C-alpha positions as CSV (number, residue, x, y, z in Angstrom):
1,M,-12.9,-1.0,0.2
2,A,-12.8,0.9,3.5
3,E,-9.4,2.3,4.4
4,K,-7.4,0.3,7.0
5,K,-6.3,2.6,9.8
6,I,-2.6,2.5,10.8
7,R,-1.9,3.8,14.3
8,K,1.6,2.6,15.0
9,V,4.5,1.7,12.7
10,R,7.1,-0.8,13.6
11,S,10.7,0.3,13.2
12,A,12.0,-2.4,10.8
13,K,13.8,-0.6,8.0
14,L,12.2,-2.8,5.4
15,S,9.2,-5.0,5.5
16,F,6.8,-6.5,3.0
17,Q,3.1,-5.8,3.5
18,N,0.4,-8.1,2.2
19,E,-1.9,-5.2,1.3
20,F,-2.4,-2.3,-1.1
21,Y,-1.1,1.1,0.0
22,S,-4.2,2.7,-1.3
23,D,-6.3,0.8,1.2
24,L,-4.4,2.3,4.1
25,S,-4.9,5.5,6.2
26,M,-3.4,7.2,9.2
27,P,-4.7,9.7,11.8
28,S,-4.7,13.4,10.6
29,M,-3.8,12.2,7.1
30,L,-3.8,14.7,4.2
31,Y,-4.8,13.8,0.7
32,A,-2.6,15.0,-2.1
33,K,-2.9,15.6,-5.8
34,V,-0.3,16.4,-8.4
35,I,-0.4,19.8,-10.1
36,R,0.4,19.2,-13.7
37,S,1.7,21.5,-16.5
38,P,-1.1,22.7,-18.8
39,I,1.4,23.1,-21.6
40,K,3.5,20.6,-23.5
41,K,6.6,22.8,-23.9
42,G,7.6,26.0,-22.3
43,I,8.4,27.6,-18.9
44,I,6.1,27.6,-15.8
45,T,6.5,31.1,-14.2
46,S,4.1,30.7,-11.2
47,V,1.8,28.3,-9.4
48,T,-0.6,30.1,-7.0
49,H,-4.0,29.9,-5.4
50,P,-5.9,33.2,-4.8
51,D,-7.2,32.1,-1.4
52,L,-6.0,28.8,-0.1
53,P,-8.0,27.7,3.0
54,E,-6.4,27.0,6.3
55,G,-5.0,23.5,6.5
56,Y,-4.4,23.2,2.8
57,Y,-0.9,23.3,1.4
58,L,0.8,24.0,-2.0
59,F,4.3,22.7,-2.7
60,T,6.6,23.3,-5.6
61,A,10.3,22.6,-6.5
62,R,11.5,25.3,-4.0
63,D,10.0,23.3,-1.2
64,V,12.1,20.2,-1.8
65,P,14.5,20.1,1.3
66,G,17.4,18.5,-0.5
67,S,18.1,18.1,-4.2
68,N,15.1,18.5,-6.5
69,L,17.1,16.8,-9.3
70,I,17.4,13.0,-9.2
71,D,20.2,11.3,-11.0
72,T,19.4,8.7,-13.7
73,P,21.7,7.0,-16.2
74,L,20.5,9.4,-18.8
75,G,20.5,12.6,-16.8
76,K,18.7,14.3,-14.0
77,V,14.9,14.2,-13.5
78,P,13.1,16.7,-11.3
79,V,10.9,15.8,-8.4
80,F,8.9,18.9,-9.5
81,S,9.6,20.9,-12.6
82,E,11.8,23.9,-11.8
83,G,10.2,25.9,-14.6
84,N,11.1,24.4,-17.9
85,V,8.5,21.7,-18.8
86,S,9.1,18.8,-21.1
87,Y,5.7,17.3,-21.7
88,L,2.0,18.0,-21.1
89,G,1.1,17.0,-17.6
90,E,4.6,17.1,-16.1
91,P,4.4,17.5,-12.3
92,I,5.0,21.1,-11.3
93,G,3.7,21.0,-7.7
94,L,1.5,19.2,-5.2
95,L,-1.7,20.3,-3.4
96,A,-2.6,18.6,-0.1
97,G,-5.4,18.9,2.5
98,P,-7.6,16.9,4.9
99,D,-10.6,16.6,2.5
100,E,-10.0,14.9,-0.8
101,K,-13.1,16.5,-2.5
102,T,-11.9,19.9,-1.5
103,V,-8.4,19.3,-2.8
104,N,-9.9,18.4,-6.2
105,K,-12.1,21.6,-6.1
106,L,-9.0,23.7,-5.2
107,M,-7.1,22.2,-8.1
108,D,-9.6,23.8,-10.6
109,E,-9.0,27.2,-8.9
110,L,-5.2,27.3,-9.3
111,D,-3.5,30.1,-11.3
112,I,-0.7,28.8,-13.4
113,G,1.5,31.3,-15.2
114,Y,3.6,30.1,-18.2
115,D,5.6,31.1,-21.2
116,R,5.2,28.8,-24.2
117,N,8.8,29.4,-25.3
118,S,11.0,26.8,-23.6
119,I,14.4,27.5,-22.1
120,D,16.1,25.9,-25.2
121,Y,14.5,28.6,-27.3
122,Y,16.3,31.3,-25.4
123,F,19.6,29.3,-25.4
124,K,19.4,28.9,-29.1
125,E,19.2,32.6,-29.5
126,I,22.8,32.9,-28.3
127,T,24.4,29.7,-29.6
128,I,26.8,29.6,-32.5
129,E,25.2,28.2,-35.6
130,G,26.2,24.6,-36.3
131,E,27.5,24.1,-32.7
132,D,24.3,23.6,-30.9
133,K,24.2,20.0,-29.7
134,L,22.7,20.8,-26.3
135,F,19.2,19.8,-27.3
136,S,19.8,16.7,-29.5
137,S,16.7,14.5,-29.7
138,E,18.6,11.2,-29.8
139,I,19.1,9.9,-26.3
140,T,21.0,6.7,-27.1
141,S,21.7,4.4,-30.0
142,R,23.1,1.1,-31.1
143,K,24.5,0.3,-34.6
144,I,25.4,-3.3,-35.8
145,Q,26.9,-4.4,-39.2
146,W,27.8,-8.0,-39.8
147,G,28.5,-10.2,-42.8
148,E,31.2,-10.4,-45.4
149,E,29.2,-8.2,-47.8
150,S,27.3,-6.1,-45.2
151,G,29.0,-3.0,-46.6
152,K,27.1,-3.6,-49.9
153,I,23.8,-4.4,-48.3
154,D,21.9,-1.8,-50.4
155,K,23.1,-3.4,-53.7
156,I,22.4,-6.9,-52.4
157,I,18.8,-6.0,-51.6
158,E,18.4,-4.1,-54.9
159,K,19.5,-7.0,-57.0
160,A,17.8,-9.8,-55.0
161,P,15.1,-11.8,-56.8
162,F,12.8,-11.5,-53.7
163,K,12.7,-8.5,-51.4
164,V,10.3,-6.9,-48.9
165,D,10.4,-3.3,-47.7
166,E,7.9,-2.5,-44.9
167,T,7.6,-0.4,-41.7
168,W,5.8,-1.7,-38.6
169,T,4.6,0.3,-35.6
170,F,4.0,-1.1,-32.2
171,A,2.6,0.8,-29.2
172,V,0.6,-1.8,-27.2
173,S,0.5,-0.9,-23.5
174,A,0.3,-3.6,-20.9
175,Y,-3.2,-4.5,-19.8
176,N,-3.5,-3.1,-16.3
177,T,-6.5,-2.9,-14.1
178,T,-4.6,-3.0,-10.8
179,E,-4.0,-0.4,-8.2
180,P,-2.7,2.9,-9.6
181,N,0.7,4.1,-8.4
182,G,1.3,6.4,-5.4
183,A,2.4,6.3,-1.8
184,L,1.5,7.0,1.8
185,C,4.3,8.9,3.6
186,S,4.7,10.0,7.2
187,Y,7.5,12.1,8.5
188,A,7.9,12.4,12.3
189,D,10.8,12.5,14.8
190,E,13.3,12.9,11.9
191,T,12.1,9.5,10.5
192,L,10.3,9.0,7.2
193,T,8.0,6.0,6.9
194,V,6.6,5.2,3.4
195,F,4.0,2.7,2.3
196,T,4.3,2.1,-1.5
197,S,4.3,-0.6,-4.2
198,A,8.0,0.1,-5.0
199,Q,9.8,-2.5,-7.0
200,W,13.3,-1.1,-6.5
201,I,13.8,-0.6,-2.8
202,L,17.5,0.5,-2.8
203,Q,16.8,3.1,-5.5
204,L,13.8,4.4,-3.5
205,R,15.7,4.7,-0.3
206,N,18.6,6.6,-2.1
207,V,16.2,8.9,-3.9
208,L,14.3,9.8,-0.8
209,G,17.5,10.4,1.2
210,T,18.8,12.7,-1.5
211,A,15.5,14.7,-2.0
212,L,14.7,15.1,1.7
213,K,18.3,15.5,2.8
214,I,17.9,12.8,5.5
215,K,20.0,9.7,6.4
216,N,19.1,6.5,4.6
217,E,18.8,4.7,7.9
218,N,16.1,7.1,9.0
219,I,13.8,5.8,6.2
220,I,11.4,3.0,6.9
221,I,10.0,1.3,3.8
222,K,6.8,-0.7,4.0
223,K,6.7,-2.5,0.7
224,T,3.1,-3.1,-0.3
225,K,1.7,-5.3,-3.0
226,T,3.0,-4.8,-6.5
227,M,1.0,-5.7,-9.6
228,D,2.3,-3.3,-12.2
229,H,5.7,-4.1,-13.8
230,G,6.2,-1.3,-16.4
231,T,9.5,0.5,-16.5
232,N,7.8,3.7,-15.2
233,S,6.6,1.8,-12.1
234,I,10.2,0.7,-11.4
235,W,11.8,4.1,-11.5
236,F,9.2,6.8,-11.5
237,N,7.6,5.4,-8.3
238,S,10.5,6.9,-6.4
239,I,9.7,10.4,-7.8
240,I,6.0,10.0,-6.9
241,T,6.9,8.9,-3.3
242,C,9.3,11.9,-3.0
243,Q,6.4,14.2,-3.9
244,A,4.2,12.9,-1.1
245,A,7.2,12.8,1.3
246,V,8.0,16.5,0.7
247,A,4.4,17.4,1.8
248,S,4.7,15.2,4.9
249,Y,8.1,16.7,5.7
250,H,6.8,20.2,5.8
251,T,3.4,19.5,7.4
252,G,4.4,16.9,9.9
253,K,1.3,14.9,8.9
254,P,0.9,11.7,6.9
255,V,0.2,12.4,3.2
256,K,-1.4,10.0,0.8
257,L,-1.0,10.5,-3.0
258,V,-2.9,8.1,-5.3
259,Y,-3.0,8.4,-9.1
260,N,-6.4,8.3,-10.6
261,R,-7.1,5.9,-13.5
262,E,-6.5,8.6,-16.2
263,E,-3.2,9.6,-14.6
264,Q,-2.1,6.0,-14.4
265,K,-2.9,5.5,-18.1
266,L,-1.3,8.7,-19.3
267,F,1.8,8.9,-17.1
268,M,2.6,5.4,-15.9
269,D,1.3,2.8,-18.4
270,T,1.5,4.5,-21.8
271,M,3.9,3.0,-24.2
272,Q,5.1,5.5,-26.8
273,P,5.4,4.1,-30.4
274,I,8.3,1.9,-31.6
275,S,8.8,2.0,-35.3
276,M,10.8,-0.7,-37.1
277,H,11.6,-0.4,-40.8
278,Y,12.7,-3.7,-42.4
279,R,14.2,-4.3,-45.8
280,T,14.8,-8.0,-46.3
281,S,16.0,-10.0,-49.4
282,A,16.2,-13.7,-50.3
283,D,17.8,-15.7,-53.1
284,E,16.0,-18.1,-55.5
285,K,15.9,-20.8,-52.8
286,G,14.3,-18.5,-50.2
287,M,17.4,-18.1,-48.1
288,L,17.8,-14.7,-46.5
289,T,20.7,-12.7,-48.1
290,A,20.2,-9.5,-46.2
291,M,18.4,-7.7,-43.4
292,D,18.5,-4.0,-43.1
293,I,16.7,-2.8,-40.0
294,D,16.0,0.7,-38.7
295,I,14.6,1.0,-35.2
296,K,13.2,4.2,-33.8
297,M,11.9,4.3,-30.2
298,D,10.0,7.3,-28.8
299,A,11.3,7.4,-25.3
300,G,9.1,10.4,-24.3
301,F,10.7,12.9,-21.9
302,I,13.1,10.3,-20.5
303,N,13.5,6.6,-19.7
304,P,16.5,5.5,-17.7
305,F,16.4,2.0,-19.2
306,C,16.7,3.3,-22.8
307,Q,20.0,1.6,-23.6
308,E,18.9,-1.8,-22.4
309,I,15.6,-1.4,-24.3
310,I,17.4,-0.4,-27.5
311,D,20.0,-3.2,-27.1
312,R,17.3,-5.9,-26.6
313,L,15.3,-4.6,-29.5
314,V,18.4,-4.9,-31.7
315,I,19.1,-8.5,-30.6
316,A,15.4,-9.5,-31.0
317,S,15.1,-7.8,-34.4
318,T,16.7,-10.8,-36.1
319,G,14.9,-13.3,-33.8
320,V,16.0,-16.9,-34.4
321,Y,16.8,-16.2,-38.0
322,R,20.2,-15.8,-39.7
323,A,20.6,-13.7,-42.8
324,K,24.0,-13.7,-44.6
325,N,24.3,-9.9,-44.0
326,I,22.7,-7.6,-41.5
327,R,22.7,-3.9,-40.8
328,I,20.8,-2.5,-37.8
329,N,20.5,1.1,-36.7
330,A,18.6,1.7,-33.5
331,A,17.9,4.9,-31.6
332,A,15.9,6.1,-28.7
333,I,14.4,9.6,-29.5
334,Q,13.5,12.1,-26.8
335,S,10.1,13.8,-27.4
336,Y,7.6,16.1,-25.7
337,N,5.6,13.1,-24.5
338,P,5.4,11.6,-21.1
339,P,8.1,8.9,-20.3
340,S,7.4,5.7,-22.3
341,S,6.7,2.7,-20.1
342,I,7.6,-0.8,-21.2
343,E,7.3,-3.9,-19.1
344,M,10.8,-5.3,-18.5
345,G,9.7,-8.7,-19.7
346,L,8.2,-7.2,-22.9
347,I,11.0,-5.0,-24.1
348,D,11.5,-7.0,-27.3
349,Q,7.8,-7.5,-28.0
350,A,7.8,-4.8,-30.7
351,A,10.7,-6.5,-32.5
352,F,9.0,-9.9,-32.6
353,F,5.8,-8.3,-33.8
354,S,7.6,-6.6,-36.7
355,L,10.0,-9.5,-37.6
356,E,7.3,-12.2,-37.7
357,N,5.0,-10.1,-39.9
358,Q,8.0,-9.3,-42.1
359,M,8.9,-13.0,-42.4
360,T,5.4,-14.0,-43.5
361,L,5.5,-11.3,-46.2
362,M,8.9,-12.7,-47.3
363,S,7.4,-16.2,-47.5
364,Q,4.7,-14.8,-49.9
365,K,7.3,-13.2,-52.1
366,C,9.2,-16.5,-52.2
367,S,6.0,-18.6,-52.8
368,M,6.8,-20.7,-49.7
369,S,4.9,-21.7,-46.7
370,P,5.6,-19.3,-43.8
371,V,6.7,-22.3,-41.6
372,E,9.0,-23.6,-44.3
373,L,10.7,-20.2,-44.9
374,R,11.2,-19.8,-41.1
375,L,12.6,-23.3,-40.6
376,N,15.1,-23.0,-43.5
377,N,16.4,-19.6,-42.2
378,S,16.4,-20.3,-38.5
379,I,19.0,-21.7,-36.1
380,F,17.0,-24.9,-36.2
381,N,18.4,-25.5,-39.6
382,P,21.6,-27.6,-38.9
383,E,23.6,-25.9,-41.6
384,L,22.8,-22.4,-40.3
385,K,23.4,-23.3,-36.7
386,K,27.0,-24.0,-37.4
387,S,27.6,-20.6,-39.1
388,A,28.9,-17.6,-37.3
389,F,26.4,-14.9,-36.1
390,P,26.7,-12.1,-33.5
391,F,23.7,-13.3,-31.4
392,L,23.6,-16.8,-30.2
393,F,20.9,-18.7,-28.4
394,D,20.6,-22.2,-26.8
395,I,17.0,-23.2,-27.6
396,E,15.8,-26.7,-27.0
397,K,13.5,-28.5,-29.5
398,G,12.8,-25.5,-31.6
399,S,12.1,-27.5,-34.8
400,E,9.8,-29.8,-32.8
401,V,7.8,-26.7,-31.8
402,F,7.4,-25.7,-35.4
403,S,6.5,-29.2,-36.5
404,A,4.0,-29.9,-33.8
405,L,2.1,-26.7,-34.5
406,A,2.3,-26.8,-38.3
407,A,1.5,-30.5,-38.8
408,G,-0.8,-31.1,-35.8
409,E,-3.2,-28.3,-36.6
410,D,-2.9,-28.6,-40.4
411,Y,-1.6,-25.1,-40.7
412,N,-0.3,-25.3,-44.2
413,R,-3.6,-26.5,-45.6
414,K,-5.6,-23.8,-43.9
415,Y,-3.1,-21.1,-44.9
416,T,-3.3,-22.1,-48.6
417,T,-7.1,-22.4,-48.6
418,Y,-7.6,-19.1,-46.9
419,N,-5.3,-17.4,-49.4
420,L,-7.2,-18.7,-52.4
421,N,-10.5,-17.8,-50.8
422,A,-9.4,-14.2,-50.0
423,S,-8.2,-13.8,-53.6
424,A,-11.5,-14.9,-54.9
425,V,-13.5,-12.7,-52.5
426,Y,-11.5,-9.6,-53.2
427,S,-11.6,-9.9,-56.9
428,E,-15.4,-9.4,-56.5
429,F,-14.8,-6.8,-53.9
430,A,-12.7,-4.7,-56.4
431,K,-15.7,-4.8,-58.7
432,G,-17.9,-3.2,-55.9
433,K,-19.5,-6.6,-55.0
434,L,-18.7,-6.6,-51.3
435,F,-18.3,-10.1,-49.8
436,T,-20.6,-11.9,-52.3
437,S,-18.7,-15.2,-52.0
438,Q,-20.5,-17.9,-50.0
439,A,-17.2,-19.1,-48.5
440,P,-16.4,-17.6,-45.0
441,L,-13.7,-15.0,-45.0
442,R,-10.9,-16.4,-42.8
443,G,-7.3,-16.0,-42.0
444,I,-4.6,-17.8,-40.0
445,G,-1.3,-16.4,-38.7
446,F,1.9,-18.0,-37.4
447,A,4.5,-16.4,-35.2
448,C,7.3,-17.5,-32.9
449,A,9.6,-15.9,-30.4
450,Y,12.0,-16.6,-27.6
451,E,12.0,-15.3,-24.0
452,G,15.5,-14.5,-22.8
453,S,16.2,-14.9,-19.1
454,C,18.8,-12.7,-17.4
455,F,20.1,-10.3,-20.0
456,F,23.9,-10.2,-19.5
457,G,24.1,-6.8,-21.1
458,S,21.8,-5.2,-18.5
459,E,23.0,-2.1,-16.7
460,I,20.3,-2.6,-14.1
461,N,21.2,-5.8,-12.5
462,G,24.9,-5.9,-13.3
463,N,24.5,-9.7,-13.4
464,N,24.9,-9.9,-9.6
465,Q,21.8,-11.9,-8.8
466,Y,22.2,-14.2,-5.8
467,I,20.2,-16.5,-3.6
468,E,20.7,-17.4,0.1
469,L,19.6,-20.7,1.6
470,T,19.6,-21.6,5.3
471,F,19.3,-25.3,6.3
472,D,18.6,-25.9,10.0
473,E,18.6,-28.8,12.5
474,N,14.9,-29.6,11.8
475,S,15.7,-30.1,8.1
476,I,13.8,-26.8,7.2
477,L,15.1,-24.9,4.2
478,T,14.7,-21.2,4.2
479,I,15.1,-19.3,0.9
480,H,16.0,-15.6,1.5
481,T,14.6,-13.6,-1.4
482,S,12.2,-10.8,-2.3
483,P,8.6,-11.9,-2.6
484,V,7.9,-14.1,-5.6
485,S,4.8,-15.3,-7.3
486,H,2.8,-18.3,-6.1
487,S,3.7,-20.3,-9.1
488,I,7.5,-19.7,-8.7
489,E,7.1,-20.5,-5.0
490,M,5.5,-23.8,-5.9
491,I,8.3,-24.7,-8.4
492,W,11.0,-23.8,-5.9
493,S,9.4,-25.8,-3.0
494,K,8.9,-28.9,-5.2
495,L,12.4,-28.7,-6.6
496,A,14.1,-28.2,-3.2
497,S,12.0,-30.9,-1.5
498,E,13.0,-33.4,-4.2
499,M,16.7,-32.5,-4.1
500,L,17.0,-32.5,-0.3
501,S,14.5,-35.3,0.4
502,I,12.3,-33.1,2.7
503,P,8.6,-32.4,2.6
504,Q,7.5,-29.4,0.5
505,S,6.0,-27.9,3.7
506,S,9.6,-27.7,5.1
507,V,10.6,-25.2,2.4
508,K,10.0,-21.6,3.5
509,I,10.4,-18.2,1.8
510,D,11.9,-15.5,4.0
511,T,11.4,-11.9,2.7
512,S,12.9,-10.1,5.7
513,F,16.0,-7.9,5.0
514,P,17.9,-5.6,7.2
515,A,18.4,-2.2,5.6
516,E,22.1,-2.8,4.9
517,K,21.3,-6.1,3.1
518,E,18.1,-5.2,1.2
519,P,17.9,-6.4,-2.4
520,P,19.9,-4.1,-4.7
521,L,17.9,-5.0,-7.8
522,P,14.4,-4.3,-9.0
523,E,11.8,-6.9,-7.8
524,S,11.2,-8.1,-11.4
525,V,14.8,-9.4,-11.6
526,Y,14.2,-11.7,-8.6
527,S,11.1,-13.1,-10.4
528,N,13.5,-14.4,-13.0
529,I,12.7,-18.1,-12.7
530,S,15.5,-19.4,-14.9
531,V,18.6,-17.9,-13.2
532,M,17.2,-18.0,-9.7
533,T,16.1,-21.6,-10.1
534,E,19.5,-22.6,-11.4
535,L,21.1,-20.9,-8.4
536,L,18.6,-22.7,-6.1
537,K,19.7,-26.0,-7.6
538,K,23.3,-25.3,-7.0
539,G,22.6,-24.2,-3.5
540,C,20.7,-27.5,-2.8
541,E,23.6,-29.5,-4.2
542,A,26.0,-27.7,-1.9
543,I,23.7,-28.4,1.1
544,N,23.6,-32.1,0.3
545,K,27.4,-32.2,0.4
546,K,27.6,-30.3,3.7
547,K,24.6,-31.3,5.8
548,D,26.1,-34.4,7.2
549,K,29.5,-32.9,7.8
550,E,28.9,-29.4,9.3
551,K,27.0,-28.1,12.3
552,L,23.5,-27.0,11.6
553,P,22.2,-24.5,10.9
554,F,24.3,-23.0,8.1
555,T,23.8,-20.7,5.2
556,I,24.7,-21.1,1.5
557,K,25.0,-18.2,-0.9
558,K,25.1,-18.7,-4.7
559,T,25.7,-16.1,-7.3
560,I,26.1,-15.9,-11.1
561,T,29.7,-17.2,-11.9
562,P,32.3,-15.1,-13.8
563,S,32.4,-17.7,-16.6
564,M,28.6,-17.2,-17.0
565,K,29.0,-13.5,-17.3
566,K,31.6,-13.9,-20.1
567,L,29.1,-15.6,-22.4
568,W,28.2,-12.1,-23.6
569,N,30.8,-9.6,-24.7
570,K,29.4,-6.2,-23.9
571,E,32.1,-4.3,-25.8
572,K,31.8,-6.3,-29.0
573,F,28.0,-6.8,-28.5
574,T,28.3,-10.5,-29.4
575,G,27.8,-13.9,-27.9
576,Y,25.0,-15.4,-25.8
577,P,23.0,-12.4,-24.5
578,Y,20.8,-14.5,-22.1
579,H,21.4,-17.1,-19.5
580,S,18.7,-19.3,-21.0
581,T,15.9,-19.0,-23.5
582,S,12.5,-20.5,-23.7
583,F,10.7,-20.7,-27.1
584,A,7.2,-20.8,-28.4
585,A,5.1,-20.6,-31.5
586,A,1.4,-19.9,-32.0
587,T,-1.3,-19.9,-34.6
588,V,-4.2,-17.6,-34.5
589,E,-7.3,-18.3,-36.7
590,I,-10.0,-15.7,-37.3
591,E,-13.2,-15.3,-39.3
592,M,-14.6,-11.9,-40.4
593,D,-18.1,-10.9,-39.3
594,I,-19.0,-9.1,-42.5
595,A,-22.1,-7.5,-40.9
596,S,-20.2,-5.7,-38.2
597,Y,-16.7,-5.5,-39.9
598,R,-15.3,-7.2,-36.8
599,E,-13.2,-10.3,-36.5
600,V,-14.1,-13.4,-34.5
601,L,-11.3,-15.4,-33.1
602,R,-11.9,-19.1,-33.9
603,S,-8.9,-20.7,-32.2
604,I,-5.4,-20.2,-30.7
605,K,-2.9,-23.0,-30.6
606,I,0.4,-22.7,-28.8
607,V,3.4,-25.0,-28.5
608,I,6.0,-24.2,-25.8
609,S,9.6,-25.4,-25.1
610,S,10.5,-24.2,-21.6
611,G,12.4,-27.0,-20.0
612,K,10.8,-29.2,-17.3
613,V,7.3,-28.2,-16.4
614,M,6.9,-28.8,-12.6
615,H,3.2,-28.1,-12.4
616,L,1.5,-28.7,-15.7
617,Q,-2.0,-27.5,-14.7
618,S,-0.6,-24.3,-13.1
619,A,1.5,-23.6,-16.2
620,Q,-1.4,-24.1,-18.6
621,N,-3.7,-21.8,-16.4
622,S,-0.9,-19.2,-16.4
623,I,-0.6,-19.3,-20.2
624,K,-4.3,-19.1,-20.7
625,L,-4.5,-16.0,-18.5
626,A,-1.6,-14.4,-20.4
627,V,-3.5,-15.0,-23.7
628,Q,-6.6,-13.3,-22.4
629,K,-4.5,-10.4,-21.1
630,V,-2.8,-9.8,-24.5
631,L,-6.2,-10.1,-26.3
632,H,-7.4,-7.2,-24.2
633,T,-4.6,-5.0,-25.6
634,L,-4.8,-5.5,-29.3
635,V,-7.9,-3.4,-30.0
636,K,-8.4,-0.2,-28.0
637,E,-11.4,-0.3,-25.7
638,E,-12.6,-3.5,-27.4
639,P,-11.3,-6.6,-25.6
640,L,-11.1,-9.7,-27.8
641,D,-11.9,-13.2,-26.6
642,C,-11.2,-16.7,-27.9
643,P,-13.2,-19.7,-26.8
644,D,-10.8,-22.3,-28.1
645,I,-7.2,-22.1,-26.7
646,K,-5.0,-25.1,-26.8
647,I,-1.6,-25.3,-25.1
648,I,1.1,-27.9,-25.5
649,F,4.4,-28.2,-23.7
650,T,7.3,-30.2,-25.2
651,N,8.7,-32.9,-22.9
652,S,12.0,-32.1,-21.3
653,D,14.1,-32.9,-18.3
654,K,16.1,-29.7,-18.4
655,S,15.8,-26.9,-15.8
656,P,12.5,-24.8,-16.0
657,K,12.9,-21.7,-18.1
658,Q,11.2,-18.3,-18.0
659,L,7.9,-18.1,-19.9
660,G,5.8,-15.5,-18.1
661,E,5.8,-13.0,-21.0
662,L,6.5,-15.3,-23.9
663,I,2.8,-15.4,-25.0
664,K,2.6,-11.6,-25.3
665,K,5.5,-11.8,-27.9
666,I,3.8,-14.2,-30.3
667,I,0.0,-13.6,-30.2
668,P,0.1,-10.0,-31.6
669,A,2.0,-11.0,-34.7
670,A,0.0,-14.1,-35.3
671,Y,-3.2,-12.0,-34.9
672,T,-2.2,-9.3,-37.4
673,Q,-1.1,-12.0,-39.9
674,A,-4.5,-13.7,-39.7
675,L,-6.2,-10.3,-40.2
676,S,-4.0,-9.4,-43.1
677,Q,-4.8,-12.7,-44.8
678,A,-8.6,-12.4,-44.2
679,L,-8.6,-8.7,-45.3
680,N,-6.1,-9.3,-48.2
681,S,-4.4,-6.2,-47.0
682,T,-1.3,-5.9,-44.7
683,V,-2.1,-4.8,-41.1
684,K,1.1,-2.9,-40.1
685,S,0.5,-1.5,-36.6
686,L,-0.9,-2.3,-33.2
687,P,-3.1,-1.5,-31.3
688,L,-6.1,-1.2,-33.6
689,A,-9.2,0.9,-33.1
690,T,-12.7,-0.4,-33.2
691,D,-13.2,1.0,-36.8
692,S,-9.7,0.0,-38.1
693,L,-10.9,-2.9,-40.1
694,Y,-13.6,-1.0,-41.8
695,E,-11.2,1.8,-42.7
696,I,-8.7,-0.8,-44.1
697,L,-11.4,-2.2,-46.3
698,A,-12.6,1.2,-47.4
699,K,-9.1,2.3,-48.3
700,K,-8.5,-0.9,-50.2
701,Q,-11.6,-0.5,-52.2
702,E,-10.6,3.1,-53.0
703,E,-7.2,1.9,-54.1
704,D,-8.6,-0.9,-56.2
705,E,-11.1,1.4,-57.9
706,K,-8.3,3.8,-58.7
707,K,-6.2,1.0,-60.2
708,S,-9.2,-0.3,-62.2
709,E,-9.8,3.2,-63.5
710,E,-6.2,3.7,-64.5
711,L,-6.2,0.3,-66.3
712,N,-9.4,1.2,-68.2
713,N,-7.8,4.5,-69.2
714,E,-4.7,2.7,-70.5
715,N,-6.8,0.2,-72.5
716,T,-8.9,3.0,-74.0
717,S,-5.8,4.9,-74.9
718,D,-4.3,1.7,-76.6
719,A,-7.5,1.1,-78.5
720,E,-7.5,4.7,-79.9
C-alpha cells in the first residue's frame, strides 16, 4: 500500500486514527532501524560507523535527552542499553536516514565492540560469598497451601490408590499477521507528535515525557489502529516510540520506525515457555484428594505484568475442580531471553492446557470417563460447591455444558472405542508391524475452561473501570469510551436501545478525550464486555429515572462499586477473583494419516455458556474465527484446518459475558488429548513441529522394543 502523506497535524492532544501508522509518511521523513546487541550476555563497549554519510544519524543511550531508564513495577527498563545487555537483540541504538535501503546497508557496516563478561560478573568478583542476592533469577512468586491435611500432601499422594505425576510445557504464541509494532514521530516547535498503535495512552505519554524531558501537554498522540494485544505490545510500544522520538528530537525531522516481521516475531510476539508440573491423587471413588502444582514461567529479560500473570496462572491451575488439599508454588524466572509476550486475555491458557490434560490422565488411572471424573470433582457437583475453597466462581449452567457435549456428540462411546482400537493397533506396532490394523487410527479429546472478566487482583487497572453516558434532548445516547470492536458496539447499541426505547442508530460511540481525561487503563481493559456492559446497563437505568425529571442533556458516570471490589481479598488471595465468568467445553476428533504421519481434524464441537447472546450469528462467526486462529498456532509453520465446526450456546437471560479468548483456552488441550489417544502416547507440550508425531512414534517404538527385549531376557533367565 502506498504511504499516505501527512502535511499538517491538528493540535488535539489525543485522537484516534482509522488507519495504520505504517501506511503514513511526512515530508523530509527519516527511516529508522534498531541497532541490536550481537551478544546474549555481556557489555557493549562501543557502537560506531567508519564513515556515516551526510544526512544519516546514529543514536545511543547517551543521546536520550531525559531519563534513559523507564520505571516499571519490576524495575527500570532502558530505552537503549547503557552497556550491559540482557538478551540477544536488545536495542543498543538507532540508525536513521532518508533512504530505507541505505539505512539497511549501513546497518551491516556498523562496528560494535563488546565484552562477553556481563557487569554482574565483575560485581560478583567483589561480593561476599553467600550474600550475593543482587542477581537472583526469580522475579516474583506466589505460594498457596490449602486443606486440612495440605501439610502432609506428599504422604497423601504417595499412599493414594490413584496418582498421576506429569510435567506440561506451553509456549504457543498468539497468531499474528497484522501490522508490526513501531511509530512515526515528529518533534517541532517544542511539541512531539506521535502516530502509533499504542494500547496504553497514559503510560505512553508519561514515558515520552520522562525520556525526552518535555511537558506531557506538549505531546500529541495520534492513536492508530491496534490489532496486536500481547503484553509486549501494551508496554514495550512506549519504549519503541521513545526510540523514534529521540531521533526526531535531535534531527528536527519526522522519524518512522517499523519492525520487520522477524523482529516482530522475536521481540514482540514470542511467548517464552511456561512449565507446569502436576502431581495429583484420587481415592477409590475417583475423588481428588490432592493437587501439588509447581509453575515456572520464563519471563525473559522482564515483563511488568509478571505478578498478575503468575497470580492468574495459580488461580487457573485448579480450574473448576476442587481437590481436598492443594499446594501451589509459582515463580516467574528472569532469563537471557527477550521479554515474554502473553496476550492479556490468554494469561491462563497454559494452566488450562496443563490441567485438562492432567485430568484426562487421572480419569484413565481411575478407569472413569474423562467427563464423569470432571463432573464429580467440579463445582458443578452440588456437594463440592458447598465446600470451602480459596477460589470461587459463579458459572451458569456448567453441568449442562458438559452434558450437552458428552451426550449430544456421543463422546463416551467414541472415547472408549478409540481407546480399544489404539491398544490393538499398538500391540502390533510393538512387534514391528506398523499400522497393520484395518480400523482407522483415531482420537478424541475433551477440555473445558472459564474466561474470567475483570480480574480484581490486577495491578494494571486497579479495578477503576468506568463508563460515561450522555443523553441529550434529541434522545441520542453518547457512550464515551476508547474504541471497541464492532461486535461489542453492536451489543451495546442493541442493549441501550432496548433499555431506553430509542433506535439503535441513536446510540453513538464517542472516542474523543482531552489530555487530562484520557483513559488511564490499557485499551484491552475497555474491551472487557462483561464489566463495561454491566456498567452500561446501570447507566441506562439511571437515565430512565432522570430523563423526565432533569434538564437535558446530562451525563451519567458509572464505576465499579466498592462492594464489588471486596469480592476478592488481595491480601489473603481468596474469594471471587473475577467479576463474572463465561464457560465452555470442547471436543476435538482427529484421524491419523499413516502415510504422512500427520493428523487430520475430523470435527470440533463446542458448547458455551456466556449469558444472553445478543447477536447469535455474529457470535458464532466470531467463535469460528477464533477456532481457525488457534489451529494456526498448534503446529509451527503448519496451520491446521477443520471442515466441521459446530457451536452451541446455552439459553440464558443473564447479562452477556466475555468469551473472546475462551476458545483458545480449550482447543489446545482437547487437541493434544486426541493426539495422545490416537498415538497411544502422551503429548506433553505445545506447539508441535511438523515432524513431532513421527518422532513420538519412533521414540515409542524404540521404548517398546527395549521393553520387549528386557522381557525376553527375563524369560530366558527364568528358563535357565
